[in-house]
C-alpha positions as a Markdown table, in Angstrom:
| # | Residue | x | y | z |
|---|---|---|---|---|
| 1 | Met | 127.5 | 110.2 | 80.0 |
| 2 | Thr | 124.7 | 109.5 | 77.5 |
| 3 | Glu | 125.3 | 105.8 | 77.7 |
| 4 | Ser | 124.8 | 105.9 | 81.4 |
| 5 | Lys | 121.1 | 106.8 | 80.8 |
| 6 | Ile | 120.5 | 103.7 | 78.7 |
| 7 | Leu | 119.3 | 101.0 | 81.1 |
| 8 | Asn | 117.8 | 97.5 | 80.8 |
| 9 | Lys | 114.3 | 96.8 | 82.2 |
| 10 | Glu | 115.6 | 95.8 | 85.7 |
| 11 | Gln | 117.9 | 98.7 | 86.1 |
| 12 | Ala | 115.1 | 101.1 | 84.9 |
| 13 | Ala | 112.7 | 99.6 | 87.4 |
| 14 | Glu | 115.2 | 100.2 | 90.2 |
| 15 | Lys | 115.8 | 103.8 | 89.1 |
| 16 | Val | 112.0 | 104.5 | 88.8 |
| 17 | Ala | 111.5 | 103.0 | 92.3 |
| 18 | Glu | 114.2 | 105.5 | 93.6 |
| 19 | Trp | 112.5 | 108.4 | 91.9 |
| 20 | His | 109.1 | 107.4 | 93.4 |
| 21 | Ala | 110.7 | 107.1 | 96.9 |
| 22 | Glu | 112.0 | 110.7 | 96.4 |
| 23 | Gly | 108.4 | 111.8 | 95.6 |
| 24 | Lys | 109.1 | 112.4 | 91.9 |
| 25 | Lys | 106.4 | 112.0 | 89.2 |
| 26 | Val | 107.6 | 109.6 | 86.5 |
| 27 | Val | 106.4 | 110.0 | 82.9 |
| 28 | Phe | 106.7 | 107.2 | 80.4 |
| 29 | Thr | 106.4 | 107.2 | 76.7 |
| 30 | Asn | 107.6 | 105.0 | 73.9 |
| 31 | Gly | 108.3 | 104.9 | 70.2 |
| 32 | Cys | 110.7 | 104.1 | 67.4 |
| 33 | Phe | 112.2 | 107.6 | 67.0 |
| 34 | Asp | 113.9 | 106.4 | 63.8 |
| 35 | Ile | 114.8 | 109.8 | 62.2 |
| 36 | Val | 114.5 | 112.4 | 64.9 |
| 37 | His | 112.7 | 115.6 | 63.8 |
| 38 | Leu | 111.0 | 118.7 | 65.3 |
| 39 | Gly | 107.8 | 116.8 | 66.0 |
| 40 | His | 109.7 | 114.3 | 68.2 |
| 41 | Ile | 111.5 | 117.1 | 70.1 |
| 42 | Asp | 108.3 | 119.0 | 70.7 |
| 43 | Tyr | 106.5 | 115.9 | 71.9 |
| 44 | Leu | 109.2 | 114.7 | 74.2 |
| 45 | Glu | 109.7 | 118.2 | 75.8 |
| 46 | Lys | 106.0 | 118.4 | 76.5 |
| 47 | Ala | 105.9 | 114.9 | 77.9 |
| 48 | Arg | 108.8 | 115.7 | 80.3 |
| 49 | Asn | 107.0 | 118.8 | 81.4 |
| 50 | Leu | 104.1 | 116.7 | 82.7 |
| 51 | Gly | 106.3 | 115.3 | 85.5 |
| 52 | Asp | 109.8 | 115.2 | 87.1 |
| 53 | Lys | 111.4 | 112.4 | 85.1 |
| 54 | Leu | 110.9 | 111.1 | 81.6 |
| 55 | Val | 111.5 | 107.5 | 80.7 |
| 56 | Leu | 111.6 | 106.5 | 77.0 |
| 57 | Gly | 110.8 | 103.0 | 75.9 |
| 58 | Leu | 112.6 | 102.7 | 72.5 |
| 59 | Asn | 111.7 | 100.0 | 70.0 |
| 60 | Thr | 114.6 | 97.7 | 69.1 |
| 61 | Asp | 115.6 | 97.4 | 65.4 |
| 62 | Ala | 113.8 | 94.0 | 65.1 |
| 63 | Ser | 110.7 | 95.6 | 66.7 |
| 64 | Val | 110.8 | 98.6 | 64.3 |
| 65 | Asn | 111.2 | 96.3 | 61.4 |
| 66 | Arg | 108.1 | 94.3 | 62.4 |
| 67 | Leu | 106.1 | 97.6 | 62.9 |
| 68 | Lys | 107.3 | 99.7 | 60.0 |
| 69 | Gly | 108.5 | 97.2 | 57.3 |
| 70 | Lys | 111.7 | 95.7 | 56.0 |
| 71 | Thr | 113.4 | 99.0 | 55.1 |
| 72 | Arg | 113.2 | 100.3 | 58.7 |
| 73 | Pro | 114.8 | 101.4 | 60.9 |
| 74 | Val | 117.0 | 103.8 | 59.0 |
| 75 | Val | 119.0 | 104.5 | 62.1 |
| 76 | Asn | 120.1 | 101.5 | 64.2 |
| 77 | Glu | 119.1 | 101.0 | 67.8 |
| 78 | Tyr | 122.5 | 101.8 | 69.3 |
| 79 | Ala | 122.6 | 105.1 | 67.5 |
| 80 | Arg | 119.0 | 105.9 | 68.3 |
| 81 | Ser | 119.4 | 105.1 | 72.0 |
| 82 | Arg | 122.5 | 107.2 | 72.2 |
| 83 | Met | 120.9 | 110.2 | 70.4 |
| 84 | Met | 117.7 | 110.0 | 72.5 |
| 85 | Ser | 119.7 | 109.7 | 75.8 |
| 86 | Ala | 121.7 | 112.9 | 74.8 |
| 87 | Phe | 118.5 | 115.0 | 75.2 |
| 88 | Glu | 118.5 | 116.7 | 78.6 |
| 89 | Phe | 114.7 | 116.2 | 78.9 |
| 90 | Ile | 115.0 | 112.4 | 78.7 |
| 91 | Asp | 116.2 | 110.8 | 82.0 |
| 92 | Thr | 116.5 | 107.2 | 80.8 |
| 93 | Val | 116.1 | 105.1 | 77.7 |
| 94 | Ile | 115.1 | 101.4 | 77.7 |
| 95 | Leu | 115.2 | 99.3 | 74.5 |
| 96 | Phe | 112.3 | 96.8 | 74.3 |
| 97 | Asp | 111.6 | 94.1 | 71.7 |
| 98 | Glu | 108.1 | 93.0 | 72.6 |
| 99 | Pro | 105.2 | 93.8 | 70.2 |
| 100 | Thr | 104.0 | 96.5 | 72.7 |
| 101 | Pro | 105.5 | 98.2 | 75.8 |
| 102 | Leu | 102.9 | 96.7 | 78.2 |
| 103 | Gln | 105.5 | 94.5 | 80.1 |
| 104 | Leu | 107.8 | 97.5 | 80.4 |
| 105 | Ile | 105.0 | 99.8 | 81.6 |
| 106 | Glu | 103.9 | 97.1 | 84.2 |
| 107 | Ser | 107.5 | 96.8 | 85.5 |
| 108 | Leu | 108.0 | 100.5 | 85.8 |
| 109 | Asn | 104.6 | 101.6 | 87.0 |
| 110 | Pro | 104.9 | 105.2 | 85.8 |
| 111 | Asp | 102.7 | 108.0 | 87.2 |
| 112 | Ile | 101.9 | 109.3 | 83.8 |
| 113 | Leu | 101.7 | 107.5 | 80.5 |
| 114 | Val | 101.9 | 109.7 | 77.4 |
| 115 | Lys | 101.3 | 109.2 | 73.6 |
| 116 | Gly | 100.6 | 111.5 | 70.7 |
| 117 | Asp | 97.1 | 112.7 | 70.1 |
| 118 | Asp | 96.9 | 110.4 | 67.1 |
| 119 | Tyr | 95.9 | 107.9 | 69.8 |
| 120 | Ser | 92.8 | 108.0 | 72.0 |
| 121 | Val | 93.3 | 107.2 | 75.7 |
| 122 | Glu | 91.4 | 103.9 | 75.5 |
| 123 | Asn | 93.7 | 102.8 | 72.6 |
| 124 | Ile | 97.0 | 103.5 | 74.4 |
| 125 | Val | 98.7 | 100.3 | 75.4 |
| 126 | Gly | 99.1 | 100.2 | 79.2 |
| 127 | Ser | 96.4 | 102.9 | 79.9 |
| 128 | Asp | 94.2 | 100.5 | 81.9 |
| 129 | Phe | 97.2 | 99.5 | 84.0 |
| 130 | Val | 98.3 | 103.0 | 84.7 |
| 131 | Leu | 94.8 | 104.3 | 85.4 |
| 132 | Gly | 94.1 | 101.3 | 87.6 |
| 133 | Asn | 97.2 | 102.1 | 89.7 |
| 134 | Gly | 96.1 | 105.7 | 90.3 |
| 135 | Gly | 98.1 | 107.3 | 87.4 |
| 136 | Lys | 97.2 | 109.5 | 84.5 |
| 137 | Val | 97.2 | 109.0 | 80.8 |
| 138 | Glu | 97.8 | 112.0 | 78.6 |
| 139 | Thr | 97.9 | 112.7 | 74.9 |
| 140 | Ile | 100.0 | 115.5 | 73.4 |
| 141 | Pro | 99.1 | 117.3 | 70.1 |
| 142 | Leu | 101.5 | 116.4 | 67.3 |
| 143 | Val | 103.3 | 119.1 | 65.3 |
| 144 | Pro | 101.6 | 119.2 | 61.9 |
| 145 | Gly | 103.8 | 118.4 | 58.9 |
| 146 | Tyr | 106.4 | 116.3 | 60.7 |
| 147 | Ser | 106.7 | 112.5 | 60.4 |
| 148 | Thr | 109.5 | 110.2 | 59.7 |
| 149 | Thr | 107.6 | 108.4 | 56.9 |
| 150 | Ala | 107.0 | 111.8 | 55.2 |
| 151 | Met | 110.7 | 112.7 | 55.6 |
| 152 | Ile | 111.8 | 109.4 | 54.0 |
| 153 | Glu | 109.4 | 109.9 | 51.1 |
| 154 | Lys | 110.7 | 113.4 | 50.5 |
| 155 | Ile | 114.3 | 112.2 | 50.5 |
| 156 | Lys | 113.4 | 109.4 | 48.1 |
| 157 | Asn | 111.8 | 111.9 | 45.7 |
| 158 | Leu | 114.9 | 114.2 | 45.6 |
């Protein structure tokens, strides 16, 4: 069942179009989600609560490597996509390899674009597109003390 929630960009665009035709509000967010922790769960649950469906753009391994460095990701894209799709509050997962999720956002045209509050709305990739199409851009407070980088450092220091 979880694998059926992992779609390519074209399949996801069709699914989002179906949801829009049903009058559902579609929320989009993206990230690496390398080592899943409480901060991720809290963020994703809150993102889902902003609409009816949550679409997650998940960075590929090559993309994470470019963003985070040669030692990342710790968990490969197949495992990350399966784990993320197992959460009931995530309706679909799409792997993307581009430097930013802009192309994905433009193909999906979500109603609501979400990132953590470590971003300002004007710095969120795709915010201009979503706002220009009548959508909303939201930020969600991050849970203090939780980050994948900090977890990796703690493990290294054991």
